All heavy atoms as an XYZ file, in Angstrom:
712
protein
N       4.903      9.488    -12.355
C       4.142      8.634    -11.469
C       4.401      9.051    -10.026
O       5.539      9.139     -9.602
C       4.572      7.185    -11.694
C       3.815      6.213    -10.853
S       4.119      4.557    -11.446
C       4.689      3.813     -9.966
N       3.329      9.315     -9.304
C       3.454      9.725     -7.917
C       3.444      8.501     -7.017
O       2.644      7.595     -7.193
C       2.299     10.622     -7.514
C       2.477     12.039     -7.972
C       1.348     12.901     -7.486
N       1.438     13.061     -6.028
C       0.468     13.554     -5.294
N      -0.671     13.920     -5.843
N       0.601     13.700     -4.006
N       4.326      8.501     -6.082
C       4.348      7.440     -5.084
C       3.596      7.954     -3.872
O       3.904      9.012     -3.329
C       5.791      7.057     -4.705
C       6.508      6.501     -5.928
C       5.781      6.053     -3.556
C       7.961      6.214     -5.683
N       2.599      7.210     -3.485
C       1.796      7.617     -2.342
C       2.519      7.245     -1.063
O       2.943      6.111     -0.879
C       0.438      6.927     -2.385
C      -0.472      7.359     -1.296
C      -1.820      6.742     -1.454
N      -2.643      7.112     -0.312
C      -3.773      6.544     -0.012
N      -4.241      5.585     -0.766
N      -4.460      6.929      1.022
N       2.677      8.236     -0.203
C       3.335      7.996      1.066
C       2.295      7.586      2.097
O       1.248      8.209      2.215
C       4.054      9.246      1.537
C       5.209      9.631      0.656
C       5.895     10.880      1.171
O       5.404     11.544      2.074
N       7.035     11.188      0.598
N       2.600      6.540      2.795
C       1.707      6.081      3.843
C       2.232      6.560      5.186
O       3.379      6.318      5.522
C       1.600      4.552      3.851
C       0.834      4.011      2.697
C       1.473      3.437      1.631
C      -0.539      4.096      2.683
C       0.759      2.936      0.567
C      -1.273      3.599      1.634
C      -0.616      3.025      0.573
N       1.409      7.228      5.891
C       1.735      7.649      7.244
C       0.950      6.764      8.199
O      -0.151      6.331      7.907
C       1.367      9.116      7.461
C       2.140     10.043      6.575
N       3.468     10.313      6.755
C       1.765     10.752      5.487
C       3.880     11.151      5.835
N       2.863     11.433      5.036
N       1.519      6.542      9.332
C       0.864      5.673     10.304
C      -0.493      6.235     10.705
O      -1.434      5.494     10.953
C       1.766      5.429     11.537
C       1.201      4.342     12.444
C       1.957      6.708     12.314
C       1.212      2.983     11.844
N      -0.625      7.540     10.724
C      -1.900      8.144     11.113
C      -2.980      7.881     10.079
O      -4.128      7.635     10.426
C      -1.742      9.645     11.349
C      -0.808      9.947     12.483
C       0.396     10.595     12.260
C      -1.126      9.571     13.788
C       1.262     10.860     13.301
C      -0.263      9.822     14.832
C       0.929     10.472     14.582
O       1.775     10.720     15.605
N      -2.636      7.926      8.792
C      -3.646      7.666      7.769
C      -4.081      6.206      7.797
O      -5.260      5.909      7.634
C      -3.129      8.044      6.384
O      -2.038      7.222      6.022
N      -3.148      5.299      8.007
C      -3.494      3.885      8.102
C      -4.329      3.649      9.358
O      -5.334      2.944      9.328
C      -2.223      3.010      8.114
C      -1.500      3.125      6.774
C      -2.558      1.562      8.420
C      -0.145      2.482      6.755
N      -3.916      4.272     10.462
C      -4.628      4.112     11.728
C      -6.040      4.662     11.611
O      -6.996      4.030     12.049
C      -3.849      4.840     12.823
C      -4.376      4.599     14.200
C      -4.228      3.366     14.792
C      -5.007      5.609     14.888
C      -4.708      3.137     16.071
C      -5.488      5.397     16.161
C      -5.329      4.150     16.744
N      -6.201      5.829     11.006
C      -7.524      6.433     10.874
C      -8.408      5.667      9.912
O      -9.627      5.706     10.027
C      -7.421      7.891     10.423
C      -6.920      8.784     11.524
O      -7.091      8.478     12.688
N      -6.286      9.875     11.149
N      -7.814      4.978      8.951
C      -8.611      4.218      7.990
C      -9.198      2.959      8.619
O     -10.351      2.608      8.370
C      -7.746      3.839      6.793
C      -8.501      3.107      5.723
C      -7.625      2.783      4.527
O      -6.530      3.356      4.412
O      -8.044      1.951      3.724
N      -8.432      2.274      9.442
C      -8.870      1.002      9.987
C      -9.422      1.087     11.402
O     -10.003      0.126     11.892
C      -7.729     -0.018      9.955
C      -7.307     -0.360      8.569
C      -6.066      0.028      8.086
C      -8.149     -1.057      7.727
C      -5.681     -0.283      6.800
C      -7.777     -1.376      6.439
C      -6.538     -0.981      5.977
N      -9.243      2.208     12.082
C      -9.688      2.327     13.459
C     -11.191      2.144     13.630
O     -11.611      1.388     14.508
C      -9.242      3.662     14.059
C      -9.636      3.878     15.511
C      -8.918      2.864     16.397
C      -9.304      5.283     15.945
N     -12.050      2.781     12.822
C     -13.489      2.582     13.031
C     -13.925      1.126     12.876
O     -14.745      0.633     13.656
C     -14.139      3.462     11.960
C     -13.112      4.473     11.626
C     -11.793      3.796     11.805
N     -13.374      0.426     11.896
C     -13.734     -0.975     11.701
C     -13.229     -1.836     12.862
O     -13.922     -2.747     13.315
C     -13.179     -1.484     10.388
C     -13.834     -0.849      9.186
C     -13.249     -1.334      7.887
O     -12.448     -2.291      7.907
O     -13.590     -0.745      6.856
N     -12.036     -1.535     13.344
C     -11.485     -2.290     14.467
C     -12.317     -2.070     15.726
O     -12.629     -3.025     16.448
C     -10.035     -1.886     14.709
C      -9.323     -2.583     15.859
C      -9.222     -4.078     15.576
C      -7.966     -1.984     16.080
N     -12.686     -0.825     15.990
C     -13.507     -0.546     17.161
C     -14.868     -1.216     17.056
O     -15.394     -1.728     18.049
C     -13.667      0.963     17.350
C     -12.422      1.702     17.815
C     -12.686      3.195     17.872
C     -11.960      1.189     19.147
N     -15.442     -1.214     15.855
C     -16.740     -1.859     15.675
C     -16.637     -3.360     15.937
O     -17.524     -3.954     16.556
C     -17.276     -1.611     14.266
C     -18.693     -2.108     14.088
S     -19.392     -1.707     12.510
C     -18.462     -2.759     11.433
N     -15.557     -3.988     15.501
C     -15.382     -5.416     15.746
C     -15.190     -5.709     17.230
O     -15.707     -6.702     17.741
C     -14.196     -5.940     14.937
C     -14.448     -6.091     13.454
C     -13.171     -6.532     12.748
C     -15.554     -7.079     13.187
N     -14.467     -4.852     17.934
C     -14.270     -5.050     19.367
C     -15.602     -4.950     20.098
O     -15.920     -5.775     20.967
C     -13.245     -4.036     19.914
C     -11.851     -4.376     19.385
C     -13.251     -4.021     21.438
C     -10.810     -3.340     19.691
N     -16.394     -3.951     19.749
C     -17.707     -3.785     20.376
C     -18.615     -4.961     20.036
O     -19.365     -5.455     20.885
C     -18.339     -2.443     19.960
C     -19.785     -2.357     20.380
C     -17.543     -1.289     20.540
N     -18.546     -5.443     18.784
C     -19.381     -6.581     18.387
C     -19.005     -7.840     19.162
O     -19.891     -8.581     19.610
C     -19.251     -6.821     16.887
N     -17.727     -8.083     19.344
C     -17.295     -9.263     20.109
C     -17.748     -9.146     21.563
O     -18.218    -10.129     22.154
C     -15.764     -9.450     20.000
C     -15.258    -10.469     20.998
C     -15.392     -9.851     18.589
N     -17.645     -7.962     22.132
C     -18.111     -7.762     23.507
C     -19.620     -7.981     23.598
O     -20.110     -8.591     24.559
C     -17.747     -6.359     23.978
N     -20.357     -7.498     22.601
C     -21.817     -7.679     22.603
C     -22.177     -9.163     22.466
O     -23.095     -9.651     23.116
C     -22.456     -6.862     21.493
C     -23.942     -6.966     21.485
C     -24.712     -7.545     20.539
C     -24.846     -6.486     22.490
N     -26.037     -7.461     20.878
C     -26.147     -6.817     22.076
C     -24.664     -5.830     23.696
C     -27.258     -6.504     22.838
C     -25.775     -5.518     24.450
C     -27.060     -5.853     24.016
N     -21.461     -9.886     21.621
C     -21.707    -11.320     21.480
C     -21.473    -12.034     22.812
O     -22.242    -12.913     23.213
C     -20.816    -11.915     20.364
C     -21.260    -11.398     18.998
C     -20.828    -13.435     20.390
C     -20.294    -11.700     17.878
N     -20.429    -11.640     23.525
C     -20.134    -12.233     24.831
C     -21.265    -11.974     25.821
O     -21.716    -12.886     26.526
C     -18.807    -11.671     25.351
C     -18.435    -12.138     26.730
C     -17.994    -13.436     26.939
C     -18.523    -11.282     27.813
C     -17.657    -13.872     28.203
C     -18.184    -11.706     29.083
C     -17.744    -13.007     29.278
O     -17.414    -13.434     30.525
N     -21.729    -10.723     25.875
C     -22.802    -10.368     26.810
C     -24.074    -11.147     26.486
O     -24.734    -11.701     27.368
C     -23.052     -8.849     26.781
C     -24.337     -8.482     27.501
C     -21.870     -8.110     27.382
N     -24.431    -11.200     25.216
C     -25.659    -11.893     24.829
C     -25.521    -13.397     25.037
O     -26.495    -14.067     25.418
C     -26.042    -11.548     23.374
C     -27.222    -12.370     22.912
C     -26.355    -10.063     23.252
N     -24.341    -13.946     24.829
C     -24.140    -15.377     25.085
C     -24.350    -15.685     26.575
O     -24.968    -16.700     26.921
C     -22.747    -15.807     24.643
N     -23.866    -14.807     27.436
C     -24.099    -15.010     28.866
C     -25.578    -14.862     29.208
O     -26.101    -15.604     30.051
C     -23.261    -14.028     29.683
C     -21.757    -14.280     29.665
C     -21.036    -13.227     30.494
C     -21.422    -15.668     30.158
N     -26.260    -13.914     28.560
C     -27.706    -13.790     28.771
C     -28.426    -15.058     28.334
O     -29.332    -15.534     29.009
C     -28.264    -12.599     27.967
C     -27.964    -11.250     28.531
S     -28.466     -9.893     27.447
C     -30.096    -10.335     26.959
N     -28.018    -15.607     27.181
C     -28.662    -16.807     26.654
C     -28.421    -18.007     27.566
O     -29.296    -18.869     27.712
C     -28.157    -17.087     25.251
N     -27.243    -18.055     28.173
C     -26.944    -19.173     29.080
C     -27.796    -19.143     30.340
O     -28.017    -20.183     30.966
C     -25.466    -19.179     29.450
C     -24.509    -19.617     28.347
C     -23.069    -19.434     28.796
C     -24.774    -21.061     27.968
N     -28.267    -17.980     30.734
C     -29.067    -17.893     31.960
C     -30.554    -18.116     31.718
O     -31.323    -18.113     32.676
C     -28.876    -16.522     32.631
O     -29.327    -15.497     31.742
C     -27.427    -16.292     32.996
N     -30.956    -18.310     30.487
C     -32.368    -18.577     30.196
C     -32.753    -19.950     30.747
O     -31.926    -20.871     30.782
C     -32.626    -18.532     28.691
C     -32.496    -17.152     28.080
C     -33.600    -16.208     28.499
O     -34.670    -16.671     28.912
O     -33.383    -15.000     28.413
N     -34.018    -20.112     31.139
C     -34.421    -21.390     31.764
C     -34.467    -22.576     30.803
O     -34.277    -23.716     31.232
C     -35.812    -21.100     32.318
C     -36.271    -19.866     31.653
C     -35.067    -19.124     31.195
N     -34.717    -22.356     29.523
C     -34.766    -23.477     28.574
C     -33.800    -23.215     27.427
O     -33.401    -22.078     27.170
C     -36.185    -23.669     28.003
O     -36.536    -22.514     27.245
C     -37.205    -23.887     29.112
N     -33.460    -24.281     26.728
C     -32.552    -24.174     25.592
C     -33.188    -23.357     24.473
O     -32.525    -22.514     23.845
C     -32.156    -25.587     25.083
C     -31.340    -25.496     23.815
C     -31.406    -26.339     26.154
N     -34.472    -23.562     24.241
C     -35.167    -22.829     23.186
C     -35.175    -21.337     23.492
O     -34.930    -20.503     22.615
C     -36.610    -23.364     22.993
C     -37.378    -22.518     22.007
C     -36.576    -24.814     22.554
N     -35.417    -20.976     24.730
C     -35.398    -19.561     25.121
C     -33.996    -18.978     24.954
O     -33.837    -17.827     24.525
C     -35.874    -19.403     26.555
N     -32.982    -19.763     25.272
C     -31.602    -19.308     25.094
C     -31.267    -19.074     23.641
O     -30.627    -18.078     23.287
N     -31.694    -19.994     22.778
C     -31.438    -19.835     21.340
C     -32.178    -18.624     20.800
O     -31.619    -17.831     20.024
C     -31.833    -21.124     20.584
C     -30.864    -22.254     20.947
C     -31.850    -20.887     19.081
C     -31.283    -23.609     20.426
N     -33.429    -18.451     21.212
C     -34.201    -17.296     20.740
C     -33.610    -15.984     21.251
O     -33.570    -14.988     20.521
C     -35.665    -17.420     21.178
C     -36.407    -18.543     20.493
S     -36.318    -18.478     18.691
C     -37.222    -16.997     18.381
N     -33.119    -15.973     22.474
C     -32.465    -14.781     23.012
C     -31.230    -14.449     22.200
O     -31.006    -13.294     21.815
C     -32.081    -14.984     24.490
O     -33.262    -15.210     25.238
C     -31.334    -13.799     25.041
N     -30.420    -15.463     21.915
C     -29.190    -15.226     21.154
C     -29.500    -14.744     19.740
O     -28.866    -13.815     19.247
C     -28.341    -16.507     21.111
C     -26.966    -16.272     20.570
C     -26.002    -15.669     21.364
C     -26.635    -16.649     19.290
C     -24.728    -15.444     20.872
C     -25.367    -16.433     18.793
C     -24.410    -15.829     19.581
N     -30.475    -15.365     19.107
C     -30.826    -14.948     17.748
C     -31.423    -13.543     17.711
O     -31.064    -12.732     16.858
C     -31.808    -15.948     17.127
C     -31.251    -17.315     16.760
C     -32.366    -18.209     16.251
C     -30.146    -17.193     15.741
N     -32.323    -13.238     18.644
C     -33.023    -11.959     18.575
C     -32.198    -10.790     19.100
O     -32.380     -9.663     18.662
C     -34.354    -12.044     19.319
O     -34.128    -12.309     20.684
N     -31.291    -11.033     20.046
C     -30.486     -9.947     20.599
C     -29.094     -9.848     19.990
O     -28.419     -8.840     20.178
C     -30.324    -10.102     22.114
C     -31.559     -9.751     22.887
C     -32.251    -10.724     23.583
C     -32.026     -8.448     22.920
C     -33.383    -10.414     24.298
C     -33.162     -8.125     23.629
C     -33.841     -9.105     24.311
O     -34.967     -8.791     25.011
N     -28.644    -10.873     19.295
C     -27.272    -10.871     18.795
C     -27.200    -11.007     17.275
O     -26.698    -10.114     16.601
C     -26.489    -11.993     19.463
S     -24.767    -12.021     19.005
N     -27.696    -12.100     16.759
C     -27.504    -12.396     15.337
C     -28.240    -11.394     14.455
O     -27.656    -10.822     13.531
C     -27.937    -13.844     15.025
C     -27.875    -14.122     13.546
C     -27.077    -14.830     15.791
N     -29.480    -11.157     14.740
C     -30.272    -10.242     13.919
C     -29.756     -8.800     13.978
O     -29.483     -8.201     12.931
C     -31.747    -10.326     14.315
C     -32.714     -9.494     13.481
C     -32.733    -10.002     12.048
C     -34.102     -9.572     14.080
N     -29.558     -8.198     15.159
C     -29.067     -6.813     15.183
C     -27.665     -6.652     14.604
O     -27.390     -5.693     13.877
C     -29.075     -6.437     16.661
C     -29.973     -7.392     17.308
C     -29.927     -8.640     16.503
N     -26.750     -7.584     14.905
C     -25.395     -7.465     14.364
C     -25.376     -7.700     12.862
O     -24.587     -7.080     12.146
C     -24.450     -8.426     15.073
C     -24.047     -8.038     16.486
C     -23.112     -9.081     17.070
C     -23.426     -6.670     16.534
N     -26.230     -8.578     12.370
C     -26.320     -8.770     10.921
C     -26.771     -7.505     10.218
O     -26.201     -7.109      9.188
N     -27.769     -6.854     10.772
C     -28.238     -5.588     10.184
C     -27.154     -4.519     10.290
O     -26.902     -3.786      9.333
C     -29.533     -5.138     10.889
C     -30.669     -6.097     10.560
C     -29.908     -3.714     10.480
C     -31.918     -5.880     11.383
N     -26.495     -4.434     11.441
C     -25.440     -3.436     11.631
C     -24.300     -3.629     10.646
O     -23.840     -2.672     10.010
C     -24.915     -3.501     13.064
C     -23.770     -2.558     13.381
C     -24.274     -1.125     13.442
C     -23.103     -2.953     14.681
N     -23.827     -4.860     10.504
C     -22.717     -5.107      9.578
C     -23.130     -4.889      8.131
O     -22.327     -4.458      7.310
C     -22.150     -6.515      9.768
C     -21.289     -6.641     10.983
C     -21.390     -7.741     11.805
C     -20.377     -5.666     11.320
C     -20.601     -7.869     12.928
C     -19.583     -5.773     12.438
C     -19.691     -6.885     13.248
N     -24.366     -5.178      7.795
C     -24.827     -4.918      6.438
C     -24.849     -3.416      6.159
O     -24.386     -2.959      5.114
C     -26.223     -5.509      6.214
C     -26.763     -5.199      4.837
C     -26.284     -5.879      3.728
C     -27.726     -4.212      4.657
C     -26.759     -5.582      2.471
C     -28.204     -3.915      3.397
C     -27.722     -4.597      2.310
O     -28.183     -4.299      1.069
N     -25.365     -2.639      7.090
C     -25.453     -1.189      6.888
C     -24.082     -0.527      6.879
O     -23.821      0.367      6.070
C     -26.330     -0.559      7.968
C     -27.807     -0.909      7.905
C     -28.538     -0.300      9.087
C     -28.412     -0.448      6.595
N     -23.199     -0.937      7.757
C     -21.878     -0.309      7.808
C     -20.960     -0.821      6.710
O     -19.960     -0.180      6.410
C     -21.216     -0.539      9.172
O     -21.112     -1.942      9.408
C     -21.996      0.135     10.271
N     -21.287     -1.937      6.103
C     -20.468     -2.460      5.018
C     -20.775     -1.832      3.675
O     -20.087     -2.094      2.686
N     -21.789     -0.986      3.604
C     -22.161     -0.389      2.315
C     -21.044      0.502      1.783
O     -20.807      0.550      0.579
C     -23.466      0.392      2.436
O     -23.315      1.465      3.332
N     -20.327      1.204      2.650
C     -19.204      2.036      2.213
C     -18.085      1.204      1.627
O     -17.481      1.567      0.619
N     -17.800      0.068      2.255
C     -16.757     -0.819      1.726
C     -17.158     -1.388      0.376
O     -16.323     -1.523     -0.524
C     -16.498     -1.960      2.706
C     -15.720     -1.544      3.919
C     -15.481     -2.742      4.793
N     -16.764     -3.194      5.305
C     -17.041     -3.347      6.575
N     -16.112     -3.139      7.460
N     -18.230     -3.744      6.976
N     -18.440     -1.730      0.239
C     -18.895     -2.251     -1.056
C     -18.804     -1.188     -2.137
O     -18.408     -1.483     -3.270
C     -20.327     -2.771     -0.938
C     -20.441     -4.056     -0.157
C     -21.827     -4.657     -0.258
N     -22.862     -3.795      0.283
C     -23.255     -3.799      1.550
N     -22.683     -4.611      2.407
N     -24.220     -3.000      1.961
N     -19.136      0.067     -1.809
C     -19.028      1.155     -2.784
C     -17.577      1.382     -3.187
O     -17.275      1.577     -4.363
C     -19.609      2.452     -2.208
C     -21.105      2.474     -2.151
C     -21.587      3.777     -1.549
C     -23.082      3.759     -1.319
N     -23.545      4.974     -0.648
N     -16.662      1.365     -2.211
C     -15.239      1.546     -2.527
C     -14.727      0.408     -3.396
O     -13.976      0.627     -4.352
C     -14.422      1.630     -1.243
C     -14.482      2.966     -0.566
C     -13.429      3.056      0.510
N     -13.604      1.991      1.496
C     -14.062      2.169      2.710
N     -14.394      3.351      3.126
N     -14.193      1.154      3.546
N     -15.119     -0.816     -3.098
C     -14.674     -1.962     -3.894
C     -15.216     -1.870     -5.311
O     -14.502     -2.179     -6.274
C     -15.117     -3.260     -3.238
N     -16.470     -1.453     -5.443
C     -17.065     -1.300     -6.768
C     -16.350     -0.212     -7.557
O     -16.077     -0.369     -8.752
C     -18.548     -0.978     -6.639
C     -19.329     -1.190     -7.904
C     -20.822     -0.930     -7.715
N     -21.375     -1.660     -6.580
C     -22.095     -1.117     -5.609
N     -22.366      0.163     -5.607
N     -22.560     -1.862     -4.626
N     -16.006      0.909     -6.907
C     -15.304      1.999     -7.582
C     -13.908      1.563     -8.011
O     -13.463      1.880     -9.121
C     -15.230      3.214     -6.678
N     -13.210      0.812     -7.155
C     -11.887      0.306     -7.534
C     -11.969     -0.655     -8.709
O     -11.127     -0.648     -9.604
C     -11.234     -0.390     -6.337
C     -10.664      0.515     -5.264
C     -10.215     -0.311     -4.067
C      -9.515      1.325     -5.798
N     -12.991     -1.485     -8.708
C     -13.181     -2.424     -9.809
C     -13.452     -1.679    -11.121
O     -12.912     -2.036    -12.165
C     -14.342     -3.361     -9.486
C     -14.580     -4.425    -10.521
C     -15.738     -5.317    -10.122
O     -15.792     -5.719     -8.949
O     -16.575     -5.601    -10.997
N     -14.267     -0.632    -11.047
C     -14.551      0.164    -12.250
C     -13.294      0.855    -12.758
O     -13.056      0.902    -13.965
C     -15.639      1.206    -11.952
C     -17.016      0.618    -11.751
C     -17.553     -0.002    -13.034
O     -17.262      0.521    -14.123
O     -18.256     -1.021    -12.929
N     -12.482      1.403    -11.847
C     -11.236      2.056    -12.267
C     -10.277      1.052    -12.892
O      -9.616      1.345    -13.889
C     -10.569      2.728    -11.075
C     -11.109      4.103    -10.830
C     -10.263      4.824     -9.818
N     -11.086      4.961     -8.623
C     -10.647      4.952     -7.395
N      -9.383      4.823     -7.149
N     -11.467      5.074     -6.382
N     -10.193     -0.139    -12.336
C      -9.305     -1.162    -12.892
C      -9.793     -1.596    -14.270
O      -8.989     -1.801    -15.190
C      -9.228     -2.361    -11.952
N     -11.105     -1.730    -14.411
C     -11.664     -2.107    -15.705
C     -11.409     -1.016    -16.741
O     -11.050     -1.295    -17.880
C     -13.155     -2.374    -15.588
C     -13.743     -2.990    -16.848
C     -15.218     -3.310    -16.709
N     -15.431     -4.246    -15.584
C     -16.363     -4.100    -14.664
N     -17.195     -3.075    -14.700
N     -16.506     -4.976    -13.699
N     -11.565      0.256    -16.356
C     -11.330      1.366    -17.274
C      -9.850      1.443    -17.653
O      -9.518      1.743    -18.795
C     -11.800      2.671    -16.652
N      -8.957      1.181    -16.691
C      -7.529      1.236    -16.979
C      -7.109      0.089    -17.899
O      -6.215      0.258    -18.742
C      -6.729      1.160    -15.674
N      -7.754     -1.059    -17.783
C      -7.387     -2.194    -18.641
C      -7.909     -2.006    -20.065
O      -7.337     -2.537    -21.013
C      -7.907     -3.503    -18.067
O      -9.326     -3.517    -18.108
N      -8.961     -1.235    -20.236
C      -9.518     -1.001    -21.565
C      -8.846      0.164    -22.273
O      -8.967      0.324    -23.474
C     -11.015     -0.735    -21.476
C     -11.805     -1.945    -21.055
C     -13.270     -1.629    -20.860
O     -13.686     -0.485    -20.928
N     -14.069     -2.663    -20.613
N      -8.096      0.986    -21.535
C      -7.409      2.127    -22.102
C      -6.222      1.635    -22.929
O      -5.489      0.740    -22.499
C      -6.934      3.037    -20.974
C      -6.439      4.372    -21.466
C      -6.054      5.262    -20.309
N      -7.160      5.390    -19.368
C      -7.017      5.650    -18.083
N      -5.813      5.810    -17.577
N      -8.052      5.763    -17.298
N      -5.996      2.216    -24.112
C      -4.829      1.793    -24.916
C      -3.523      2.174    -24.220
O      -3.454      3.188    -23.524
C      -4.998      2.545    -26.230
C      -5.905      3.683    -25.921
C      -6.754      3.246    -24.773
N      -2.482      1.370    -24.390
C      -1.206      1.670    -23.725
C      -0.593      2.949    -24.291
O      -0.696      3.245    -25.465
C      -0.331      0.450    -24.028
C      -0.967     -0.207    -25.185
C      -2.437      0.147    -25.164
N       0.043      3.713    -23.379
C       0.691      4.974    -23.784
C       2.110      4.672    -24.228
O       2.815      3.866    -23.664
C       0.687      5.942    -22.614
C      -0.705      6.332    -22.180
C      -0.680      7.221    -20.952
O       0.421      7.644    -20.536
O      -1.762      7.495    -20.411
N       2.536      5.387    -25.272
C       3.884      5.165    -25.800
C       4.868      6.160    -25.261
O       4.643      7.147    -24.745
C       3.871      5.251    -27.309
């Protein structure tokens, strides 16, 4: 049985893109919230927030999450295959 060694660089490289995307998303939410606050009516502010923030970020997170869903599905398949395999003596 091989023990996988974790190096800080591999952990950092694995989570860095997701962390950067979350930082950018939070900054974008802040900018759009300020834009929405400057709208003359509440309805215009809500529509600005929905059209510039919720819709684009929802699409972005859905598209970028496809890799995570594929990895989770592959791990689930491997776990299912390992549980169905007869035990080795």
